[in-house]
Every structure is written in structure tokens, then in C-alpha cells.
C-alpha positions in Angstrom: 140.4 321.7 30.4 142.5 323.2 27.4 141.6 322.4 24.2 145.3 320.9 23.8 144.4 318.6 26.8 141.6 317.4 25.4 142.7 316.4 22.3 145.9 314.0 21.3 145.0 311.5 23.7 145.7 308.2 21.5 148.9 308.0 23.8 146.8 307.4 26.7 143.5 306.3 25.9 142.9 303.1 24.2 140.7 303.1 21.3 137.2 301.8 22.5 134.1 300.9 20.1 130.4 301.5 21.8 129.5 297.9 24.0 128.8 295.5 21.4 125.9 292.7 21.9 127.4 289.1 22.2 127.0 287.0 19.2 124.7 284.3 20.7 122.3 287.4 21.7 122.4 289.5 18.5 122.0 286.2 16.2 118.2 286.1 17.6 117.1 289.3 16.2 117.7 291.9 13.4 118.5 295.1 15.8 122.0 296.7 15.7 124.7 295.0 17.0 126.3 298.1 18.7 124.8 299.7 21.9 124.5 303.6 22.1 127.8 305.6 22.6 127.8 307.1 26.3 128.6 310.6 26.0 131.5 310.8 28.2 133.1 307.7 26.0 132.3 309.3 23.0 134.1 312.6 24.0 136.7 310.9 25.1 137.1 308.8 21.8 136.6 311.9 20.0 139.7 313.4 22.2 142.1 310.5 20.6 142.0 312.5 17.5 145.6 313.8 16.6 144.6 316.9 15.2 147.0 316.2 12.3 147.9 318.8 9.7 147.1 316.9 6.3 144.1 314.5 7.9 144.2 311.7 6.1 140.8 310.7 7.3 139.3 313.4 5.6 141.1 313.0 2.4 140.2 309.3 2.1 136.6 310.1 3.0 134.5 310.5 -0.5 132.5 313.5 1.1 135.6 314.7 2.1 134.0 315.5 5.5 135.9 317.9 8.0 136.5 314.9 10.6 138.9 316.8 12.6 136.7 319.6 13.3 133.8 317.8 14.4 136.2 315.4 16.6 137.2 318.3 18.3 133.9 320.0 18.9 132.7 316.6 20.1 135.6 316.1 22.7 134.7 319.8 24.2 131.3 318.5 24.7 129.8 321.1 22.0 128.0 318.5 20.2 125.4 320.8 18.4 128.1 322.5 16.4 129.6 319.1 16.1 126.5 318.2 14.0 126.4 321.3 12.3 130.1 320.4 11.1 129.1 316.9 10.0 126.1 317.7 8.6 127.5 320.9 6.4 129.3 318.2 4.0 127.3 315.0 4.6 123.1 315.0 4.1 123.2 311.9 5.7 125.9 311.3 8.7 123.9 309.0 10.8 123.5 307.0 8.2 127.4 306.8 7.0 128.4 306.3 10.6 126.6 303.0 10.8 127.3 301.4 7.1 130.0 303.4 5.7 133.1 300.9 5.4 135.2 303.0 8.0 137.9 300.6 8.1 138.6 301.1 4.4 138.3 304.9 4.1 138.8 307.2 6.7 139.7 305.2 9.9 141.6 302.8 7.6 143.9 305.9 6.9 144.3 307.5 10.7 147.6 308.4 10.9 147.6 306.8 14.4 146.1 303.3 13.2 149.1 301.6 13.0 150.0 301.1 16.6 147.7 303.2 18.1 144.3 302.2 16.3 142.2 304.6 14.5 140.3 306.7 16.0 136.7 305.3 16.2 135.2 307.8 13.7 132.1 306.5 12.8 130.7 305.6 15.9 131.3 309.3 16.9 129.6 310.6 13.8 126.4 308.3 14.8 126.4 309.4 18.3 126.5 313.1 17.2 123.8 312.9 14.7 121.6 311.0 17.0 122.0 313.5 19.8 121.3 316.1 17.4 117.9 314.5 16.6 117.2 313.4 19.8 117.8 317.2 21.1 115.7 318.6 18.0 118.8 320.5 16.5 118.1 319.1 13.3 115.9 321.7 11.8 113.4 321.0 8.7 114.8 322.8 5.3 113.9 326.1 5.2 115.1 328.2 2.0 115.5 331.9 2.1 113.4 332.2 -0.8 111.1 329.9 -3.2 112.2 329.8 -6.5 109.7 329.3 -9.6 111.9 326.6 -11.0 111.2 322.8 -10.3 113.6 319.8 -10.9 112.3 316.0 -11.2 114.6 313.0 -9.7 114.2 309.7 -10.7 114.7 307.6 -7.6 114.6 307.9 -3.8 118.1 306.3 -3.1 120.8 308.1 -1.4 122.2 310.0 -4.4 118.7 310.8 -5.3 117.7 312.1 -1.7 120.9 313.8 -1.1 120.6 315.6 -4.6 117.3 316.7 -3.8 117.9 318.3 0.1 120.8 320.5 -1.9 118.2 321.7 -4.5 115.9 322.0 -2.0 118.0 324.1 0.4 118.4 326.6 -2.7 114.7 326.8 -2.8 113.7 324.7 -5.9 110.6 322.8 -6.1 111.7 319.2 -6.0 109.4 316.2 -7.2 111.2 312.8 -6.4 109.8 309.5 -8.3 110.7 306.3 -7.0 109.4 302.5 -8.2 109.3 301.4 -4.8 106.4 302.1 -2.1 109.1 303.5 0.4 111.5 306.3 0.4 115.4 305.0 0.5 116.2 302.7 -1.9 118.7 300.2 -1.2 119.3 302.0 2.4 115.6 300.7 3.2 115.3 297.0 1.2 119.3 296.3 0.6 120.7 297.2 3.9 120.0 294.6 7.0 118.1 295.9 10.0 121.6 294.7 11.8 123.6 297.4 10.2 120.7 300.2 9.6 117.6 300.2 11.2 114.8 301.4 9.3 113.2 303.9 11.5 116.7 305.9 10.8 115.8 306.2 7.5 112.4 306.8 8.1 113.4 309.9 10.4 115.4 311.5 7.8 112.6 310.4 5.0 110.3 312.6 7.5 112.9 315.8 7.3 112.8 315.5 3.7 109.2 315.9 3.2 108.9 318.5 6.3 111.4 320.8 4.5 109.0 320.7 1.2 110.5 317.7 -0.7 107.5 315.9 -2.5 107.7 312.1 -3.2 105.6 310.2 -5.5 106.3 306.1 -5.0 105.1 303.1 -6.7 105.9 305.2 -10.2 108.2 303.5 -12.8 109.7 305.7 -15.5 108.6 304.3 -18.9 105.9 302.4 -17.6 103.6 305.1 -15.6 105.0 308.2 -16.9 107.9 308.9 -19.5 110.8 310.7 -19.2 110.0 313.2 -22.0 107.0 313.8 -19.9 109.2 314.3 -16.8 111.2 316.9 -18.9 108.0 318.9 -20.0 107.4 319.5 -16.1 110.6 320.4 -14.8 113.4 322.6 -15.9 116.1 320.0 -15.2 115.7 316.1 -14.7 118.0 313.9 -12.5 118.6 310.4 -13.0 119.5 308.4 -9.8 118.0 305.4 -10.3 120.9 303.1 -9.1 121.6 299.6 -10.1 119.7 296.6 -9.4 120.3 293.9 -11.8 121.9 291.0 -10.5 125.2 289.5 -12.5 124.4 286.1 -13.5 126.4 283.3 -13.0 127.4 280.8 -15.9 127.5 277.2 -14.5 125.8 273.9 -14.9 122.8 273.6 -13.0 122.3 277.4 -12.5 118.4 277.0 -13.4 117.5 274.6 -10.1 115.3 275.7 -7.9 116.8 277.1 -4.5 119.4 279.4 -6.2 118.6 283.4 -5.8 120.0 286.3 -6.4 121.4 288.4 -3.6 118.9 291.6 -4.0 115.9 289.2 -3.9 116.4 287.6 -0.9 117.9 290.6 1.1 114.4 292.8 -0.3 112.3 289.8 1.2 114.2 289.6 4.5 114.1 293.7 4.9 110.1 293.5 3.9 109.3 290.8 6.4 111.1 293.0 8.6 108.9 296.0 8.0 105.5 293.9 8.4 105.0 293.2 4.5 103.3 290.1 3.5 105.8 288.1 1.0 104.8 285.3 -0.6 108.4 284.2 -1.5 109.5 284.0 2.1 106.7 282.7 3.5 106.6 279.5 1.2 110.3 279.2 2.1 111.8 280.3 -1.3 113.6 283.3 0.4 113.9 281.8 3.7 116.8 280.3 5.1 115.1 278.7 8.3 116.7 275.1 8.5 119.0 275.0 5.6 122.5 274.8 4.8 122.9 278.3 2.8 125.8 278.8 0.6 126.4 282.6 -0.4 128.8 282.8 -3.3 130.7 286.3 -3.5 133.0 288.2 -1.3 131.6 291.8 -1.2 129.4 293.9 1.5 125.9 292.4 -0.1 127.1 289.0 0.6 128.3 289.6 4.3 124.9 291.2 4.6 123.3 288.0 3.0 125.5 285.4 5.2 124.6 287.3 8.6 120.8 287.5 7.6 120.7 283.8 7.0 122.2 283.1 10.5 119.6 285.1 11.8 116.7 283.1 9.7 118.0 280.3 11.6 120.2 278.3 8.9 121.5 275.1 9.7 124.8 276.1 8.4 126.4 279.3 6.5 129.3 279.5 4.3 130.5 281.9 1.9 132.5 280.9 -1.3 134.8 283.3 -2.4 137.7 283.2 -5.2 140.4 285.1 -3.5 141.6 284.9 0.0 140.7 287.3 2.9 143.2 290.3 1.9 142.0 290.8 -1.4 138.1 290.5 -0.8 136.4 293.7 -1.6 134.0 293.6 1.6 134.5 295.2 4.8 137.2 293.1 7.0 135.1 294.5 10.3 131.9 292.6 8.3 133.7 289.4 8.1 134.7 289.3 11.5 131.3 290.1 12.9 130.1 287.2 10.6 132.8 285.0 11.6 131.9 285.8 15.5 128.0 284.9 14.2 129.1 281.4 12.9 129.6 282.1 9.1 132.1 279.7 8.1 134.3 281.4 5.2 135.7 279.5 2.1 138.2 281.3 0.7 140.0 280.5 -2.7 137.3 278.7 -4.0 135.4 279.1 -7.5 131.8 277.6 -7.7 131.7 275.5 -11.1 128.3 274.0 -10.8 125.0 273.3 -8.8 124.1 269.8 -7.9 120.6 268.5 -7.6 117.4 267.4 -9.5 114.8 270.2 -9.1 116.1 271.5 -6.2 119.9 272.8 -5.4 121.5 270.1 -3.2 125.3 271.3 -3.1 127.9 273.8 -4.8 130.4 272.1 -6.5 133.8 274.2 -6.4 137.5 274.0 -7.4 140.2 275.2 -5.5 142.0 278.6 -6.8 145.2 279.8 -6.2 146.4 283.3 -6.9 148.6 284.5 -9.7 150.2 287.7 -10.9 148.5 290.8 -11.0 146.3 292.3 -13.6 146.1 295.5 -14.8 144.1 296.7 -12.3 146.8 295.4 -9.4 144.9 292.6 -8.2 145.9 288.9 -8.5 144.1 286.9 -11.0 142.3 283.5 -9.4 143.8 280.5 -11.3 142.0 277.0 -10.8 143.9 274.3 -9.5 143.6 271.4 -11.5 141.9 268.2 -9.9 140.7 270.0 -6.6 137.0 270.0 -6.7 135.2 269.8 -4.0 131.4 269.6 -2.7 129.6 272.0 -0.3 125.9 271.0 0.9 123.6 273.4 -0.1 119.6 273.8 0.0 119.5 277.5 -0.7 122.5 279.0 -2.9 122.3 283.0 -2.7 124.4 284.6 -5.7 126.3 287.8 -4.4 128.5 288.6 -7.5 127.4 292.5 -8.1 125.0 294.4 -9.9 124.6 296.1 -13.2 122.6 298.5 -14.4 119.1 298.2 -16.8 118.8 299.2 -20.3 117.6 302.5 -19.3 117.2 303.8 -22.9 114.8 300.8 -23.8 113.3 301.5 -20.2 112.6 304.9 -20.5 112.0 305.0 -23.9 114.7 307.6 -25.0 116.9 305.9 -27.3 118.9 309.1 -27.5 120.3 308.5 -23.7 123.8 307.4 -24.6 125.0 304.7 -22.3 128.8 303.4 -22.2 130.0 300.1 -23.0 128.9 299.0 -19.2 125.5 300.1 -19.3 125.7 303.0 -17.2 124.7 306.2 -18.2 127.0 308.2 -20.1 127.5 312.1 -18.6 129.8 314.8 -19.0 132.1 314.7 -15.9 132.4 318.3 -15.5 128.6 319.3 -15.7 126.9 315.4 -14.6 124.8 316.3 -17.7 123.8 313.2 -20.2 123.1 313.5 -23.7 120.1 315.0 -23.2 119.9 318.6 -22.5 119.1 319.4 -19.2 118.9 315.7 -18.0 121.7 314.8 -15.4 122.7 311.4 -13.7 124.5 310.5 -10.8 125.1 307.8 -8.4 125.7 304.3 -9.3 124.0 304.4 -12.4 126.9 306.3 -13.7 129.7 304.9 -11.7 128.3 301.1 -11.3 127.9 299.6 -8.0 129.3 301.4 -5.2 128.9 303.0 -1.8 126.1 304.7 -0.2 128.9 307.4 0.4 129.7 307.9 -3.1 126.1 308.1 -4.2 125.7 311.0 -1.4 128.8 312.9 -2.8 127.6 312.2 -6.7 124.2 313.3 -5.6 125.6 316.5 -3.7 128.0 317.3 -7.1 124.7 316.9 -9.4 123.0 319.7 -7.4 125.5 322.1 -7.4 126.0 321.6 -11.1 122.2 322.0 -11.8 122.0 325.0 -9.9 125.1 326.7 -11.5 123.2 326.0 -14.7 119.6 327.1 -13.8 121.2 330.2 -12.4 122.9 331.4 -15.1 120.8 334.3 -16.7 121.1 332.6 -20.1 120.1 329.1 -19.4 117.0 328.2 -21.1 114.5 326.4 -19.1 114.1 322.8 -19.9 110.5 322.7 -20.0 110.9 325.9 -22.7 113.5 324.2 -24.4 111.2 320.9 -25.1 
């Protein structure tokens, strides 16, 4: 079949996702909700791409993935080549294919979306990379030559790992330190299995180790080792710690038992799934079983929490959000999955107090209407007077976003400049911090964001570090310090 006949099939072939497990079945476990894409269906769906001259999908992808190219190769049955193209711009395509909010990024900007529905870009990306692993096409990193210079990376999340892979390809000795006991950051501990099964992350970790990247886990910078010592050990250091500190909610009763931050709740659930012993889960503190659960927030983390609570056997799960469905920051696809699984969304509702004696028994909220847009373009929530109502709650989970920890204090480096938001201040051309030879990337620079943006930042930081260290006149950080 000619290439032209394999492509532009959106006019004759409807959009199809892989088979999705029924809600009644999938809420009984934490497995991914979509089945594997059959080869025939994956190639058929890839062939729906219109091969447009200005691919908006690529423009709106933070990594600027060559999406039309690997869709065309998949449609032609050249899956190994499709993987090579996908992996050339994306360090972890199998992960992005699973967890990226494609409805807000590539698929949401597909030119055929209106009327014909978008190409299923994410599921084809997942299919291509899973096929690559199954067929042995994913080879360990093998640099053309070994360099004497070494790079230290703080944080084994997506940003740090993406930078590590790129720098190792250049031949640098790369050492990653992380305070957790597993590699992956939020990909391991923050994202539930039904979106990203942990063997997928562990498989990629083995690939990094086989490529020569070294890891030291359960080590905290500032407690077990100083940033100054890391600078003495390495020719450059990259800070890629992410942001973990939960934003507080200011309301009466916030100190009651049973009110927990989203990340504490998700980490406990993921650790249990990994086989760890978690005391706060075993004693019921972070277990939603047989409880009325209220999740406050409208982002992807809130969606992870409500869907986790359903799987833990909650009596009821409600999500309170102060804006409406159209203005929520989370993925619309995730909202749809949650509704299928029995989650009730209470839109245009703002919590004002937590009720109870020693433990939370309810959340009192007020109705909201959306006023005029502010400087960001978003409509401002305005409370409606005398509109109080109460939602029963045995467990209230706050998912209001994350802020950075005080890194200058944590690292013992007062000369490390931060912004007014507490994120690390960098030169955006070089990604270097106020400390010579120390770079930063990912959420610790841009604030809480998507995994795909962390990957982009990590790759950009690696390129900047390589440019600097490749210059003949560049001084080694070890010598400079």
C-alpha cells in the first residue's frame, strides 16, 4: 500500500482507544485501565494522522516530539524506526504516553479534532515504546567515549533522570542522589498504578543503570551530605528536586484529625502497592476504606486522590472545586474516568470550615460564581452569600498544589538565590543558578508542573551543562571550588 493510502484515513476510520476495562471491574484493583493496543488497531489509528504541514500537535508538545513522523512509521509497520524517532526527543515516551494530559497538549491541538476527533497520539506512543522493550530494541546507553568529567544530580525524578540520560550519552560520569529509597520520584510515589504501573518505571530505571548511571538512595542533601561537598566531587551539579511541600488551606478546624495532604495520601497508597509496610495506612489514617471522602482541589493530583479512594473502598467520594468543569486545571479525560468510577464532583464550591470534635466529620462550604477574568485571564471565584452547605467527611484530602522547600536553608547554602515564590532562580539562557557550576531544572524552577515539562527541562539543562564543560576555557567546578 502506498504511503498516501496509509495516511489521512481520518475521513474513513473513526477514533478508537484501546479497550477500556469496565468501571465495575477496574475499581477493584490498581491496574492500568486500558488494555494493550493490538498491532492492527494501532497501525490503523496511526494512519488517521493528516500529516499536516504545520503540526499543531508537535508545536503544543513541550518536547516538540516528531509526532507525525512516528505516526507515519507506525502506520507503515516500521515500529522499530518509530520508536527511534520518538526516543530521539523524549527520554521516557512509554511514560508520557500513559500519563501526559494529551487532551490539553498534543491531541487537544490536533487539527482534525473538531468533527473527526483527534488521533490517539498517547496510546500509539505507549504501544510503540512497549513494543520496543518487548522486542529488545531498547539498548542501554553506550557513549562513544568516556569523559573524565563527572556530573552530580540531586533528585531521581523525571527531570533529573532525563538530564542523567543525556549527559551519560555524551560520556560523562553521572551520579544521582535521591532522598527516597527508589528511583523515579513522583513517577513511583505520586502517580497511582492505574495511570502508571510501577514496573514500567522500574524497567526504565534498569536501563539507566545498565547505561552506567550511578545512584545513591536514601541520602538527603544538607543532612547526609552538603551541597558544597557535591560541588567538590563533581564538575557540575544539577538540582532537580521537584516540589513536595503541600500548600496549606486556611480554614477553621484545619487541625482536626482525618485532614491529610494529597501527597502523603498518595505516597502511602503507592508504598502499600509496592509491598512496603506503612503504619499510617495500617492504622487507617491514610486508608479511605469505609469512609466518606472529600477531596479539595481540581488538578491532576486531586483526580489521582479521588480515584485512589474509590479503589480503597470508600463509602463515598466527592471532589470540591471552586471553579467549574471548563475552568479546572486537571485533565478532562481524568474527570470522565472518575465519574465513571462513581466520584461525585461538586463544582463551584469553596470550603470554609472543617467540622468535628477531634476528627473531621464534615466540610462546610459555600457556593461560588465566577466573576470577571483577572490578569491571568481566569475568571475569579466569588462567594455567594448565605449559600452554606455541609458535605459529610471522615477523611478530607487537600490537593491544592505544592510549593518548594526552603532550599538555601535545607542545603546549607545561603548564596543559592531563590525567587519570591521560593523556586530556584536561574539564568534562563544557561539554566545556571547563582552558584557557579550549579544548575537547576524541572519543578524546582518552574513550580509544580507536568512530567513532560520536567523531561524537557532536564534535557535542556543537560545540553547547557555539556556546552559549558565542552569549552576549552571552562574551569572545572571541582577546581574552581
